[in-house]
N, C-alpha and C positions, 0 to 999 in steps of 0.2 A: 448494557444486550438486552433492551426490553421482549426477548422475542420477535427481533431481526432473521433476519436472513443470511447466513454469507454468501458470500460470492470467492469460488476459489478458483486457481484453473484446471483441476483434473480432478481425478476421484483417488489417490493417495491423499492430497490437499482434503479431499472430502473427509479421509474415512480420518487426517488427525482432529480436524476440528472437530466433526462429528461427537469422539470422543473426549474433547475438550468442553468443548461447548453443551453436549446434546442442541445445538444448534440443527435447526433446517438447512441446506444448504442447496446453491444452483453455479454451478460447474462450468464453465464456456470453454474445454476443450482446446484452453490453451489460448494459440493467435486463429484457432479457427472460431473463433467465434462469430454467434452469424444474429441477423437478426430478431428467431427466433430466439435465441438464447435471449437479447434486447428487450424482447417481448414480454419473458419470462420477469426479464427484473422489473421492468419497468412497472410493470402488475403486482410485483412482492415489493419496490417500495411504494406505491401505493397502499397497498392493504398493508404493510406492517413494519415497514424498512429493512433497509439492505444495508451493511457494511459490507467490503467489495478490501477484503482481503488475497493481494497474490503474491511472488516472490519478488524480493529484493531483485534486482536486473531488467534487463533490456527490453523482454518478453511482456514480460510483469506491467511493467511502467505505461507499455503502450497499449495491456489490455484495459490496465484504470484510465487511463485520458479514453480510449477507446468508451467504457462508462459513463467515465463524465460528462464525457459532452452530448450521449443522448438520453441521459438518465441523471435524470440534474437532482441534489440532492441528498443526493447518496453520502452516507460515513464514511471513514479511509481509518484502515488499520493498518499496521505497519510491523513488521518483524525485522528486525536485525538482519548481516549478514554474519549467519554461522563461521565459527572460526574452526570445524570438524575438521573444513577444509569441503560440505560441500552447501549452497548456500537453499532457501526454499522454503514453504512454509510444512513441504511432509517430511523435514528431517528437522522442526521443528521440536522444543518440547511440551507437551501437553498445558505446563507453567505460564512459556511464551505468550504460545497462544493465547491461555486467556488472559495474559497482563497484554496483549496486543488490542485485543477483543475491548477490555476496560478503558483504555485511551484511545480509541477511535473515537475518529474528529468529524466534522466537516471539513471541504478545504474550500479557502479564502480568497479569492484574485485578488491580488494586488500588481497596482503598477508599477513597474518597473523602475519609475521617480521614484518615490517610496528606499528602494536598496539601488545599487546603485555597485557592477565590479568596482569602481573605488574602495566602495564599503566592504569589497570580496578580501579585496589588496592588503585591507591596511589594515584589518582582522585575522590575517594569513590564513586565508582560509582559500586563496589560487596562488597560484605560483614561488610555493618556499615548497620545499622536501617533505613537512612532516601538514600539506593543509589536504589527502584528500583522512588524514588521520583523525588531524580537525573538523574539517565538515560531517567526517562517518558522527563522530561526540556529538556536535551541533542535530546533525539531523537525528538523530538518535535521543536525545535530549529533545526536540523539540517532536518524534510522533511522523516524520515526515522522508523517512527510512534513509538510505544511503546516495549519492546525488555524485553527477561531476559539479567542474566547476559553473560549469554554461546553467545546468540543469536546477544544483541552488538557488541561483540566483530569481 
């Protein structure tokens, strides 16, 4: 995290990220992300780089997609889904946040010809009682977060 600015969803996320990393943050206000915020993120990306750290849920992934489409070149950090009954950046420990930021990476789009649903079935990542757990383990290993079968592909 060489001086990059961290993009988070809300104020509580910002507080724990600042405490864990000392980094500057930009708050999207959840799905209320607007063009003013996108312009701030774009300027930060050009100035010093950006790491997107959103919650591992549907709104968090939607925010991540919006930013990726409108501000190319951002790095992405992922936290796993917590087992304490709550999910989200604000419920993560400082160590979890530091580890996620250290593991941040650039997204690479690959074609679906490289991997198919057949591959996921073959490796029991879909269609089996333990598929969600297996996807979770592989997703955490790859640093891509937790997804359903279609998103994983």
